[in-house]
C-alpha positions as a Markdown table, in Angstrom:
| # | Residue | x | y | z |
|---|---|---|---|---|
| 1 | Met | 103.5 | 116.3 | 40.3 |
| 2 | Asn | 100.1 | 115.4 | 39.0 |
| 3 | Ile | 96.8 | 116.3 | 40.6 |
| 4 | Cys | 96.2 | 112.8 | 42.0 |
| 5 | Arg | 99.5 | 112.7 | 43.9 |
| 6 | Leu | 98.9 | 116.2 | 45.2 |
| 7 | Leu | 95.5 | 115.1 | 46.5 |
| 8 | Leu | 97.0 | 112.0 | 48.1 |
| 9 | Leu | 99.7 | 114.1 | 49.8 |
| 10 | Ala | 97.2 | 116.7 | 51.0 |
| 11 | Gly | 95.1 | 113.9 | 52.5 |
| 12 | Ala | 98.1 | 112.3 | 54.2 |
| 13 | Leu | 99.2 | 115.6 | 55.7 |
| 14 | Ala | 95.7 | 116.3 | 56.9 |
| 15 | Gly | 95.4 | 112.9 | 58.6 |
| 16 | Ala | 98.8 | 113.4 | 60.3 |
| 17 | Thr | 97.8 | 116.8 | 61.5 |
| 18 | Ala | 94.5 | 115.5 | 62.9 |
| 19 | Leu | 96.3 | 112.6 | 64.7 |
| 20 | Ala | 98.9 | 115.0 | 66.2 |
| 21 | His | 96.0 | 117.1 | 67.7 |
| 22 | Ala | 93.8 | 114.2 | 68.8 |
| 23 | Gln | 93.4 | 114.0 | 72.5 |
| 24 | Thr | 94.1 | 111.1 | 74.7 |
| 25 | Lys | 90.9 | 110.5 | 76.7 |
| 26 | Ile | 91.1 | 109.4 | 80.3 |
| 27 | His | 88.1 | 107.8 | 82.1 |
| 28 | Trp | 88.3 | 107.3 | 85.9 |
| 29 | Tyr | 86.0 | 104.6 | 87.2 |
| 30 | Gly | 86.9 | 105.4 | 90.8 |
| 31 | His | 89.5 | 103.9 | 93.1 |
| 32 | Ala | 92.6 | 103.2 | 91.0 |
| 33 | Ala | 90.9 | 102.1 | 87.8 |
| 34 | Ile | 91.4 | 104.2 | 84.7 |
| 35 | Lys | 90.7 | 103.7 | 81.0 |
| 36 | Ile | 93.1 | 105.3 | 78.5 |
| 37 | Glu | 91.9 | 105.9 | 74.9 |
| 38 | Thr | 94.8 | 106.8 | 72.7 |
| 39 | Pro | 94.7 | 109.0 | 69.5 |
| 40 | Thr | 94.9 | 105.8 | 67.4 |
| 41 | Gly | 91.8 | 104.4 | 69.0 |
| 42 | Gly | 93.6 | 102.0 | 71.3 |
| 43 | Val | 92.3 | 101.2 | 74.7 |
| 44 | Ile | 94.3 | 100.5 | 77.9 |
| 45 | Leu | 92.9 | 99.7 | 81.3 |
| 46 | Val | 94.9 | 100.1 | 84.5 |
| 47 | Asp | 93.8 | 98.2 | 87.7 |
| 48 | Pro | 90.3 | 97.4 | 86.4 |
| 49 | Trp | 88.1 | 97.1 | 89.5 |
| 50 | Leu | 85.2 | 98.7 | 87.7 |
| 51 | Gly | 82.7 | 97.7 | 90.4 |
| 52 | Ala | 84.1 | 100.1 | 93.0 |
| 53 | Pro | 81.3 | 101.5 | 95.1 |
| 54 | Thr | 82.0 | 105.1 | 94.0 |
| 55 | Asn | 81.6 | 104.2 | 90.3 |
| 56 | Pro | 78.2 | 105.5 | 89.2 |
| 57 | Glu | 77.9 | 103.1 | 86.3 |
| 58 | Lys | 77.4 | 99.7 | 87.8 |
| 59 | Asp | 77.3 | 97.9 | 84.4 |
| 60 | Ser | 80.7 | 99.3 | 83.3 |
| 61 | Val | 82.2 | 95.9 | 82.5 |
| 62 | Ala | 79.2 | 95.0 | 80.3 |
| 63 | Lys | 79.5 | 98.3 | 78.5 |
| 64 | Leu | 83.1 | 97.8 | 77.6 |
| 65 | Gly | 83.9 | 97.5 | 73.9 |
| 66 | Arg | 87.5 | 97.4 | 72.7 |
| 67 | Val | 90.2 | 96.8 | 75.2 |
| 68 | Asp | 93.7 | 96.1 | 73.9 |
| 69 | Tyr | 95.7 | 95.9 | 77.2 |
| 70 | Ile | 95.1 | 95.5 | 80.9 |
| 71 | Leu | 97.9 | 96.8 | 83.2 |
| 72 | Leu | 98.0 | 95.5 | 86.8 |
| 73 | Thr | 100.1 | 97.3 | 89.4 |
| 74 | His | 99.9 | 94.6 | 92.0 |
| 75 | Gly | 97.9 | 91.6 | 93.2 |
| 76 | His | 95.4 | 93.0 | 95.7 |
| 77 | Trp | 91.8 | 92.2 | 94.9 |
| 78 | Asp | 90.7 | 95.9 | 94.6 |
| 79 | His | 93.0 | 96.2 | 91.6 |
| 80 | Ile | 92.7 | 92.8 | 89.8 |
| 81 | Lys | 89.0 | 92.2 | 90.6 |
| 82 | Asp | 87.5 | 92.4 | 87.0 |
| 83 | Ala | 90.7 | 91.7 | 85.0 |
| 84 | Val | 90.0 | 88.0 | 84.1 |
| 85 | Glu | 86.3 | 88.7 | 83.1 |
| 86 | Ile | 87.4 | 91.6 | 80.9 |
| 87 | Gly | 90.3 | 89.7 | 79.5 |
| 88 | Lys | 88.1 | 86.9 | 78.4 |
| 89 | Lys | 85.4 | 89.3 | 77.1 |
| 90 | Thr | 87.8 | 91.5 | 75.0 |
| 91 | Gly | 90.9 | 89.5 | 74.3 |
| 92 | Ala | 93.0 | 92.1 | 76.1 |
| 93 | Ile | 96.7 | 91.4 | 76.6 |
| 94 | Leu | 97.8 | 91.3 | 80.2 |
| 95 | Val | 100.8 | 93.5 | 81.3 |
| 96 | Ala | 102.0 | 92.7 | 84.8 |
| 97 | Pro | 105.0 | 92.0 | 86.9 |
| 98 | Tyr | 106.4 | 88.6 | 86.1 |
| 99 | Gly | 105.2 | 86.7 | 89.2 |
| 100 | Leu | 101.7 | 88.4 | 89.2 |
| 101 | Gln | 101.2 | 87.6 | 85.5 |
| 102 | Phe | 101.9 | 83.9 | 86.1 |
| 103 | Asn | 99.6 | 83.7 | 89.1 |
| 104 | Met | 96.9 | 85.5 | 87.2 |
| 105 | Lys | 97.0 | 82.6 | 84.8 |
| 106 | Ser | 97.4 | 79.7 | 87.2 |
| 107 | Val | 95.3 | 80.9 | 90.1 |
| 108 | His | 92.6 | 83.0 | 88.4 |
| 109 | Gly | 92.5 | 81.6 | 84.9 |
| 110 | Tyr | 93.6 | 84.6 | 82.8 |
| 111 | Pro | 93.9 | 83.3 | 79.2 |
| 112 | Glu | 97.4 | 81.9 | 78.6 |
| 113 | Lys | 97.8 | 83.2 | 75.1 |
| 114 | Gln | 97.0 | 86.8 | 76.3 |
| 115 | Ala | 99.6 | 86.8 | 79.1 |
| 116 | Thr | 103.0 | 86.0 | 77.7 |
| 117 | Leu | 106.6 | 86.9 | 78.5 |
| 118 | Ala | 106.3 | 89.7 | 75.9 |
| 119 | Thr | 104.4 | 91.8 | 78.4 |
| 120 | Gly | 105.5 | 90.3 | 81.7 |
| 121 | Gly | 108.6 | 91.7 | 83.2 |
| 122 | Asn | 109.8 | 93.8 | 86.1 |
| 123 | Val | 110.9 | 97.3 | 87.2 |
| 124 | Gly | 112.9 | 99.0 | 84.5 |
| 125 | Gly | 111.4 | 97.0 | 81.6 |
| 126 | Thr | 109.7 | 98.8 | 78.7 |
| 127 | Phe | 107.1 | 97.1 | 76.5 |
| 128 | Asn | 105.6 | 98.2 | 73.2 |
| 129 | Leu | 101.9 | 98.4 | 73.2 |
| 130 | Asp | 101.5 | 98.4 | 69.5 |
| 131 | Lys | 97.8 | 97.8 | 69.3 |
| 132 | Ala | 97.2 | 100.9 | 71.4 |
| 133 | Gly | 99.9 | 103.2 | 69.9 |
| 134 | Ala | 101.9 | 103.5 | 73.1 |
| 135 | Lys | 104.8 | 102.0 | 75.2 |
| 136 | Val | 104.9 | 101.4 | 78.9 |
| 137 | Thr | 107.7 | 101.2 | 81.5 |
| 138 | Met | 107.4 | 99.5 | 84.8 |
| 139 | Val | 108.7 | 101.6 | 87.7 |
| 140 | Asn | 109.0 | 101.0 | 91.4 |
| 141 | Ala | 106.2 | 101.2 | 94.0 |
| 142 | Val | 106.5 | 100.7 | 97.8 |
| 143 | His | 103.6 | 98.5 | 98.7 |
| 144 | Gly | 102.6 | 94.8 | 99.0 |
| 145 | Ser | 101.4 | 92.4 | 96.3 |
| 146 | Glu | 99.5 | 89.4 | 97.6 |
| 147 | Phe | 96.4 | 87.6 | 96.5 |
| 148 | Thr | 94.2 | 88.0 | 99.6 |
| 149 | Pro | 90.6 | 87.2 | 100.6 |
| 150 | Pro | 88.1 | 87.3 | 99.1 |
| 151 | Met | 90.2 | 86.3 | 96.0 |
| 152 | Val | 91.9 | 83.4 | 97.9 |
| 153 | Lys | 89.9 | 81.2 | 100.3 |
| 154 | Ala | 91.5 | 81.0 | 103.8 |
| 155 | Glu | 91.9 | 77.6 | 105.3 |
| 156 | Glu | 92.9 | 76.9 | 108.9 |
| 157 | Gly | 96.5 | 76.2 | 109.4 |
| 158 | Lys | 97.5 | 77.4 | 105.9 |
| 159 | Pro | 98.6 | 80.7 | 104.6 |
| 160 | Ser | 95.7 | 82.9 | 103.4 |
| 161 | Thr | 97.8 | 84.9 | 101.0 |
| 162 | Ile | 99.8 | 83.9 | 97.9 |
| 163 | Ser | 102.8 | 85.8 | 96.7 |
| 164 | Ala | 102.0 | 87.8 | 93.5 |
| 165 | Gly | 105.2 | 89.4 | 92.5 |
| 166 | Asn | 106.5 | 92.9 | 93.1 |
| 167 | Pro | 104.2 | 96.0 | 93.2 |
| 168 | Val | 104.9 | 98.5 | 90.4 |
| 169 | Gly | 103.8 | 101.8 | 88.9 |
| 170 | Tyr | 103.6 | 102.5 | 85.1 |
| 171 | Val | 104.8 | 105.3 | 82.9 |
| 172 | Ile | 102.8 | 105.1 | 79.7 |
| 173 | Gln | 104.1 | 107.1 | 76.7 |
| 174 | Val | 101.3 | 107.6 | 74.2 |
| 175 | Asp | 102.3 | 108.1 | 70.5 |
| 176 | Asn | 101.4 | 111.7 | 69.6 |
| 177 | Gly | 100.0 | 112.1 | 73.1 |
| 178 | Pro | 100.9 | 112.6 | 76.7 |
| 179 | Thr | 103.2 | 110.7 | 79.0 |
| 180 | Leu | 101.1 | 109.3 | 81.9 |
| 181 | Tyr | 102.4 | 108.0 | 85.3 |
| 182 | His | 100.1 | 105.8 | 87.3 |
| 183 | Thr | 101.7 | 105.4 | 90.8 |
| 184 | Gly | 99.9 | 102.3 | 91.7 |
| 185 | Asp | 99.5 | 101.8 | 95.5 |
| 186 | Thr | 102.6 | 103.3 | 97.0 |
| 187 | Asp | 104.1 | 105.6 | 99.6 |
| 188 | Val | 106.3 | 108.4 | 98.4 |
| 189 | Phe | 109.9 | 107.3 | 97.9 |
| 190 | Thr | 113.0 | 109.2 | 97.0 |
| 191 | Asp | 113.6 | 107.4 | 93.7 |
| 192 | Met | 110.5 | 109.2 | 92.3 |
| 193 | Gln | 113.0 | 111.9 | 91.5 |
| 194 | Leu | 114.4 | 109.5 | 88.8 |
| 195 | Ile | 111.0 | 109.2 | 87.2 |
| 196 | Gly | 110.9 | 113.0 | 86.9 |
| 197 | Arg | 114.5 | 112.8 | 85.4 |
| 198 | Phe | 113.9 | 110.1 | 82.9 |
| 199 | Phe | 110.4 | 111.1 | 81.8 |
| 200 | Lys | 108.6 | 114.4 | 81.1 |
| 201 | Val | 105.3 | 113.4 | 82.8 |
| 202 | Asp | 102.2 | 115.2 | 81.6 |
| 203 | Val | 99.7 | 113.6 | 83.9 |
| 204 | Met | 100.4 | 111.8 | 87.2 |
| 205 | Phe | 97.7 | 109.6 | 88.7 |
| 206 | Ala | 98.6 | 109.7 | 92.4 |
| 207 | Ala | 97.2 | 107.6 | 95.2 |
| 208 | Ile | 96.3 | 110.0 | 98.0 |
| 209 | Gly | 93.9 | 108.0 | 100.3 |
| 210 | Gly | 96.3 | 107.2 | 103.1 |
| 211 | His | 96.3 | 104.2 | 105.4 |
| 212 | Phe | 97.3 | 101.8 | 102.6 |
| 213 | Thr | 99.1 | 104.4 | 100.5 |
| 214 | Met | 100.6 | 107.8 | 100.8 |
| 215 | Asp | 98.3 | 110.5 | 102.1 |
| 216 | Pro | 97.9 | 113.9 | 100.4 |
| 217 | Glu | 100.7 | 115.5 | 102.3 |
| 218 | Arg | 103.2 | 112.8 | 101.4 |
| 219 | Ala | 101.7 | 112.7 | 97.8 |
| 220 | Ala | 102.6 | 116.4 | 97.5 |
| 221 | Gln | 106.2 | 115.5 | 98.0 |
| 222 | Ala | 105.9 | 112.9 | 95.3 |
| 223 | Val | 104.3 | 115.5 | 92.9 |
| 224 | Glu | 107.2 | 117.9 | 93.5 |
| 225 | Trp | 109.7 | 115.2 | 92.7 |
| 226 | Val | 107.9 | 113.9 | 89.6 |
| 227 | Asn | 107.0 | 117.4 | 88.4 |
| 228 | Pro | 104.0 | 116.6 | 86.2 |
| 229 | Lys | 102.0 | 119.2 | 84.3 |
| 230 | Ala | 98.9 | 117.8 | 86.0 |
| 231 | Val | 98.1 | 115.4 | 88.8 |
| 232 | Val | 94.8 | 113.5 | 89.1 |
| 233 | Pro | 94.1 | 112.2 | 92.6 |
| 234 | Ile | 93.1 | 108.5 | 92.8 |
| 235 | His | 92.6 | 105.8 | 95.4 |
| 236 | Trp | 90.7 | 108.0 | 97.7 |
| 237 | Gly | 87.1 | 108.2 | 99.0 |
| 238 | Thr | 86.2 | 104.6 | 98.1 |
| 239 | Tyr | 85.7 | 103.8 | 101.8 |
| 240 | Pro | 85.9 | 106.0 | 104.8 |
| 241 | Ile | 89.3 | 104.6 | 105.7 |
| 242 | Leu | 90.7 | 106.2 | 102.6 |
| 243 | Ser | 90.3 | 109.7 | 104.1 |
| 244 | Gly | 92.7 | 111.7 | 101.9 |
| 245 | Asn | 91.1 | 114.1 | 99.5 |
| 246 | Pro | 92.0 | 116.6 | 96.7 |
| 247 | Ala | 91.5 | 119.6 | 98.9 |
| 248 | Arg | 94.2 | 118.4 | 101.2 |
| 249 | Leu | 96.5 | 117.7 | 98.3 |
| 250 | Arg | 96.0 | 121.3 | 97.0 |
| 251 | Ala | 96.7 | 122.7 | 100.4 |
| 252 | Ala | 99.9 | 120.6 | 100.7 |
| 253 | Leu | 101.0 | 121.7 | 97.2 |
| 254 | Glu | 100.3 | 125.4 | 97.9 |
| 255 | Pro | 103.7 | 126.1 | 99.5 |
| 256 | Arg | 105.3 | 124.5 | 96.5 |
| 257 | Arg | 103.4 | 126.7 | 94.2 |
| 258 | Met | 101.9 | 123.7 | 92.5 |
| 259 | Ser | 98.3 | 123.6 | 93.7 |
| 260 | Asp | 97.0 | 124.7 | 90.3 |
| 261 | Arg | 98.3 | 121.4 | 88.9 |
| 262 | Val | 95.6 | 119.3 | 90.7 |
| 263 | Ala | 93.1 | 118.1 | 88.0 |
| 264 | Glu | 90.4 | 116.6 | 90.2 |
| 265 | Met | 88.1 | 114.1 | 88.5 |
| 266 | Lys | 84.9 | 112.5 | 89.6 |
| 267 | Pro | 84.3 | 108.8 | 89.3 |
| 268 | Gly | 82.6 | 108.1 | 86.0 |
| 269 | Glu | 84.2 | 111.3 | 84.4 |
| 270 | Thr | 86.1 | 111.3 | 81.1 |
| 271 | Arg | 88.6 | 114.1 | 80.3 |
| 272 | Gly | 91.0 | 114.8 | 77.4 |
| 273 | Phe | 94.7 | 115.5 | 77.9 |
């Protein structure tokens, strides 16, 4: 083997080793909105309401650069609020339950060519996110999924909500990186045990606010069933009505000997996994 081939091989091995050790970066904007930066440089947004009042960076949408995919768990305004603006700005492909994806195009004007059947499906479906070096599986969530005011104008004598498909969660498997589970808005449900059986979840993003979702005590049961290496509490503290907090989650996980798995993040924080 000549010296040129040896150098090329050494360079390829060094690149592969660097990629294998590159971290996946997670940025939490507050509420349920997270940004995932994969080892290949891909960018995935989940439930991009970047204007949540707890987000310290009020110009987060303007600061966005590359976004490859936007994943929506359901149709409520506090999860889809900035999706269309970001999609038009970045060319991001929309991943969403079948009915929600169609209504995002017909009601809200999401670009048609960026929201096709290739990334619109339902629970149990797995889609390749080639641009980001990942794949995603839709899993169940127990919640609603309607377009509601202020996204839909209420008129007297007419329904003020529009059906927007089934609510879901997402399991995102990053190439050479972690497996992430975003619960979406949900209560705990027994089939979460299947998520823990089918996937080895590294990081679980668990709604804990209560009132609209599971509270910390019910989320603790969800964590036990999914059995992630770490759990990041989300969908709490945005408004006083979302009164669940990470301290209560730790306390509820203490009898399960899992309290050390809580990886609390602050809105605006980025962390590597």
